C-alpha positions as CSV (number, residue, x, y, z in Angstrom):
1,X,23.7,23.4,-43.4
2,X,20.1,22.5,-42.9
3,X,19.0,23.5,-39.4
4,X,15.3,23.0,-39.9
5,X,15.3,19.4,-38.5
6,X,18.3,19.0,-36.2
7,X,19.3,15.5,-35.0
8,X,19.4,15.1,-31.2
9,X,22.6,13.6,-29.7
10,X,21.6,10.3,-28.1
11,X,23.0,7.2,-26.3
12,X,21.1,4.1,-25.7
13,X,19.3,5.3,-22.6
14,X,18.3,8.6,-24.2
15,X,16.9,7.1,-27.4
16,X,13.4,6.5,-25.9
17,X,13.0,10.2,-25.4
18,X,13.2,10.9,-29.1
19,X,11.0,8.2,-30.7
20,X,9.9,9.2,-34.2
21,X,12.4,12.0,-34.3
22,X,15.8,12.5,-36.0
23,X,18.7,11.4,-33.8
24,X,22.5,10.9,-34.1
25,X,24.5,8.3,-32.2
26,X,28.0,6.8,-32.2
27,X,28.1,3.1,-31.8
28,X,30.8,0.5,-31.6
29,X,30.1,-2.1,-34.2
30,X,29.5,-5.6,-32.7
31,X,28.0,-7.3,-35.8
32,X,27.3,-6.1,-39.3
33,X,24.8,-7.9,-41.5
34,X,23.2,-7.0,-44.8
35,X,20.7,-4.3,-43.9
36,X,21.6,-3.8,-40.3
37,X,24.3,-3.3,-37.7
38,X,24.2,-4.3,-34.0
39,X,26.3,-2.1,-31.9
40,X,27.1,-0.8,-28.4
41,X,26.2,2.8,-27.6
42,X,28.3,5.1,-25.5
43,X,26.4,4.0,-22.4
44,X,26.9,0.3,-23.1
45,X,23.4,-0.2,-24.4
46,X,22.8,-2.4,-27.4
47,X,21.4,-0.6,-30.4
48,X,20.1,-2.0,-33.7
49,X,20.7,0.2,-36.7
50,X,18.7,-0.6,-39.8
51,X,19.9,0.4,-43.2
52,X,22.9,-0.1,-45.5
53,X,26.1,0.4,-43.5
54,X,29.3,1.5,-45.2
55,X,31.3,-1.4,-46.5
56,X,33.3,-2.3,-44.5
57,X,32.2,-0.3,-41.4
58,X,35.0,0.7,-39.0
59,X,34.9,-0.2,-35.4
60,X,33.0,3.0,-34.6
61,X,30.3,4.6,-36.8
62,X,28.0,7.6,-36.4
63,X,24.5,7.2,-37.6
64,X,21.9,9.8,-38.2
65,X,18.3,8.7,-38.7
66,X,15.0,8.2,-37.0
67,X,14.6,6.6,-33.6
68,X,12.1,3.8,-34.3
69,X,12.1,2.0,-30.9
70,X,13.9,2.4,-27.6
71,X,16.8,0.4,-29.0
72,X,16.6,0.9,-32.8
73,X,17.4,3.6,-35.4
74,X,16.5,3.7,-39.1
75,X,19.7,5.2,-40.5
76,X,19.7,7.8,-43.2
77,X,23.4,8.7,-43.0
78,X,26.4,6.6,-41.9
79,X,29.8,8.0,-41.1
80,X,32.8,5.8,-40.3
81,X,34.6,7.2,-37.2
82,X,37.6,4.9,-37.4
83,X,39.0,2.2,-35.1
84,X,39.6,4.3,-32.0
85,X,37.1,6.7,-30.4
86,X,36.5,8.2,-27.0
87,X,33.1,6.8,-26.1
88,X,33.1,8.4,-22.6
89,X,33.5,11.9,-23.9
90,X,30.7,11.4,-26.5
91,X,28.4,10.0,-23.8
92,X,29.0,13.2,-21.7
93,X,28.1,15.3,-24.7
94,X,24.9,13.3,-25.1
95,X,24.1,14.0,-21.4
96,X,24.8,17.7,-21.7
97,X,22.9,18.0,-25.0
98,X,19.8,16.5,-23.4
99,X,20.1,18.3,-20.1
100,X,20.9,21.7,-18.9
101,X,22.5,22.8,-22.3
102,X,19.7,21.4,-24.5
103,X,18.9,24.9,-25.7
104,X,22.3,25.1,-27.4
105,X,21.7,21.9,-29.4
106,X,18.1,21.9,-30.6
C-alpha cells in the first residue's frame, strides 16, 4: 500500500480545506453523465465528480481523486459501494479524520 500521498476523508463541507490535494469521498449518485457524476455527499452537499464512472454506478460510490473546487473532485479511482450505505457513520468518520484524530489518518 502506498502511504506517500494519503487521501483525506472528506464530505462536502470539508472539501474546501483540501483544494489541490488527494481526497476520498462517498457520494450518493443523483445523476450520471458521460464524464461526470453529480452526487450528494454524506453531509447533504452537492458534489460534482469529473471522470469516467463505473458503468453502471451503484447508488453509492467512493471516489478518490484531487479536490479541484469547493464542490468538485477530479476522480482517479471509483469504487461501487452498493445500493445501501450508512452515510451518517461515514460523515462522522470524516469529522474525526479532520479533527482531533487527524494525526491517525494523515
